[in-house]
N, C-alpha and C positions, 0 to 999 in steps of 0.2 A: 504495499499500500505506498503510496508515494506521500507526504506530505506538503500541506497547502503552504505557499510561498508567501513572504508578506511583501509588499511595496516599501520598497526601503528608498523612494525618494524625499531627497531632502529640501522640503520646501521652509519657506521663513517661520510660519506656524510653531513645526515639529523642531527645528532648530532651538526657536526661545523656551518650550517647552522641557525639550532638553538640557536647557542650560540653566534654565531657572530647578529642574530637578537636583539639579547638581550643586547649583548654590544654597538650595535648604539642605542638603546634609549637612555643609558647611555650618552654617547658620544655626541648625540645630543641633548641633555641637558643641560650637564654640558659645554659646547661648549659655547651654549646662554648665559650661566649663564655667564660665563668667560665675555665674552663678556659687560654685563647687568653691573658686578663689575666694569669692568674699565672706562665706559661711564657715569654711573649715576652721573645725574645732581642734585646735592643737593637744586639747587638754583629752580628748581620747587618742590619739596617735600616742602619745606618751604612756597612757596607761595602757595600752597594747604594746608597746614595743618593750616595756620595762618588763612588761611579762613574761614576752617570750626570751627574752634576756636571761630573764633569772630561772628560767625554764629548765627541764632538762631533755625537753623531745624536740620534736621538731614540727613546721607549720605544715599542716595537710590542707591541701586543698580539693575543691570538690564541686563539681557543677554541672548540669545538664544541657546539649546543645551548642549553643552559642557561648553561653557563659560556662559551660565547661573548656570550648576553647581556648577563652581567657584565663579560665583559672589554672590551665597547662601553664600558658605564659607567664601569669603571677608566679607560677612555684620555682620556673625554671629560672625568671629572674633573682628571687629571692636566694635559691639554692645558688646562685653564681655570683650572688653578692656577700656569700658569708654567713647565711639563712639555713640552717637545713630543712629542704622542703621536698614536699612530694607530691603528685596528684592522683586523686580516688576517682573512680565511676562513682556516683551515688549507685546506680543499678550493681554492678560487682560488688560494693559494700554491702549491699541488703545480700548478697546471696554468698558472703564470706571472705571476703576482703577487708571488712572491719576490723576481721583481725589483725591488721598490719597496725592499727591505730591503738598508741597503748595513753592510760591517763595522763602523763607525760606532754601529750602533745596539743596543739592549738590547732582547734581546726578552723577555716574560715572557707565560709560556702557561700557561693556567688547564686543569685536568681533576682532577675528584673523584676517581678512581682512580689517577691518572698513569700509566691506560694507555689511554688512548682514542686507537684507530690512525691516526686522521688527523693529530692532535698527536704523535704518537711518528713520522711520517715525514718528517716534517718537520725530525729532528732531526740528521741527517747532512749534508743539506745547508747548515744554520747552522752547523753545526762545520766544515765543511770552510771557511767564507766568514770564521770567527773570529768567530761575533756572539758574546758575554756570553747566556747563558740564566739566568732565573730563572722560578721555577714557583710555581704557588699548587696546591697539592692536599690531600687529606686522607693520601696512603701517601708518606712521605718513604721509604719503600723501593724505591719503584715503580720502574719503567726512566723513568720524567722524573724524579720526585724525584732521582733516583740521578746524570741526566747535566746536571742545572742546579748552576750556580755557585750559586745562592741559591736556597733551597728555603724557602717560607714557609707552612708545615703547621699543620694545625687536626686536631683531633681530633674525633668525633661520639660521646659516648659513652651520649646516646640515640637514636641512626640519626638519620634523617631529620626524625622525627616525624611524616611522612605514616603516615595510618590504614592503608596498604598497605607501609611502608617502601620506597618505591620511585622516587615523585617527589620531584626535589630539592627538600629545602625549606630544613633548615638548613645545608647545604653551601653553598646560592648565598648564603646570609646571612654564613657565615665568609669565602666569598669575595669579598666586597661588603667586607666589614669590613678584612679583610687590602688591599685597593686602597686603602681610606681610609687606613687607617694609612701607607702608602708615598707616599698624597698629601700630607697632615698633615706628615710627617717631611723629605719633601723641600721642602714650603713652608717649615718655619723652617729649615733647613737653607740654601736658598738664599736667605733673609731676604724672600720676595715681600711683598707689601705692598698694601692695600686700594689704593692706585693701581693696583697693577699688574692688580689683580681686576677694577675699575671697567676698564681698557682692553683687557680681553677681554670684558668683558660691555657694550657700547656702546647696544646695542639692545634692552638687557633692563630689567625692573624693580631687580633690585640693581646695574645698572651706573649708573641714573638717581639712585639713592639715597647713590652715591660720590661722584658729580662735588661738583668744589669750585666755589667762585666762578669762581675762575679760566680754569677750562672753558670758561663762558659769556659773557665778559665782551665789551663792546663797545668794544675797546682804542682806537680813535678817535674814543671819542666827544666829544663838541662841546665845545669850551672858549672863554671870551673873560674878557678883562680886566675888573675893578672900571668900570673907567670907560668901558666900551663903552656906545654908545647903544643906544636900545630896537630901533631899525632892525637894527644890528650883530647884538642879540640873536635879533632874530625870524629874521636871514637863519641865524644858527650851527644856531637849532633846525630849521628846516625842512632844512637840509642834513645835521644828523644826522638826521632821522626816530625822533627816541627822544620827542619833547614833550618837551625839555628841554635846558638848557646849563650845564655847572659855570661857576663863576665861580673864577679859579684868580689869583692875586699870586705869581710867584716860586717857583712851582710846588708853592705850599703852595693847598688849596681854602678858598677863604672865604664860598663858599655856593652854591647852584643857582636856577638861575631857571626855572620850569615851565609849562605853559599857564596854571593857578589863581595863580598868583604876578603875571603878567601881568594877569590880569582883574582880581584886585583893587588892583593898584597904578592903573591906570586908573581903577577906580570911584574910589581916594582922590585922585586927582589932578583929578575933576570935581568932588568935593565941597570941594577947596581951590581951584579954578579954575588949576591948574597946566598948560601946555603939556606933554601925554605924549610930544610928541618933545622935550621936553628932559632927560627921566629916564636915568637912566645904570643899568647891569648892577645896583651896589650899593643903586641905588634900588629893584629888584624881588626881590632875589634874597631865598631864606631861607637865614639866618645859620646855622651849624654845622648843615648838616643831618646827617640818618643815615647814616653811612659805616659798611663791613665790611672786614675786611681779606681779602685775597682768598683766601688759604688756606682761608680758613671751609667749610663744607659747604656744598652749594648746600641741601640737605634743611634745614640750620639758619637759611640766609639766608629761606627760607621763610617761617618761621615770623613772620618780623620783619615781610614784608609781610602777614601774615593777619592778625597782631596791630596794627599801626600801618594798616592801609588805603592802602597806599601802592602805587606805581604803578613805582619805581626806586630802586635803591641804588648809591650812588657805592663804587668799592673800592679799598682803598690797598694800596700796596706796604708792605715791613715798615719804610722809614722814614716811614711815614706819607703817604706823596706820593698824589694820585688817579691811578690806573694804567687806569682803566674804569667802565663803567657797566655793573648788573647789573640787566637788565628783566624784568618780571614776564611776558612773553608767550615770554621765554626759558626760563623755566623749566616755562613751560607746557608749549609744544614740545618739551622733552627728558624731558615727562613727571616732572618730579620734585615735581609740585605736578599 
């Protein structure tokens, strides 16, 4: 059976209708957000955050349909910003998955109407378990809003913004914003840092950009004394597998010897009729090499690699002593560059 086709000719009136429909979505969400901004009660945020920080459990998100999708996103945001969290589907919870929830957890339920049957059916069991409940809903007076210890409500003065005023649009935007508000408040209250963010994103581009040099260092990098012979310097470079060795005296960096340094030293020795085997590390080394503090962000160090056209950097500790070597291949492997 062939489906009937629609006439997609765009006359002026249909273009205007489409434009109005698009703008109505923006208007509905922006007006709802403006009200939330003016009415935001930081006391309820403080109460919820302090409870979560002091509890030994996790924040459990639950919702059905579009609210369920938003709940999954909120849970993912909380987990990635230092607040242990997971999502549970109300239907699955009613058939055994509620066993994943403990009395130490905090449950956050999402329902625009506050009357979603699958969500409401969770309340008796959660209350019997002694679980503290929060709600994100447009209806603070709903059964869900009344049962929750913390009700994060919002208003929709322009409705959903949907041309039929039926599909969830503005409501899911406001739910999402409430989730981000809770995550942001928790991040500041818990002292969550960029280092923590990087730790939770080890495989992503975000995490790579937040790595420090200390995360990528070869802490067992080769080193020799200034009096080391050419052969000893070569042996150190071979064992270190970095194409270089540090030259260190009394814990202080005096220079570095690279493959290029040795080639240039041999050329000079030949011109001066000097036995190459008589050369010492101090004769070979590049003095005052470029070094960076180990606390420097790796992305910042990558700019030094690119501008100076070098393949390695010596990293130093707070006392200025060498603590490792950063190689350009390490930055490439970690996807910093």
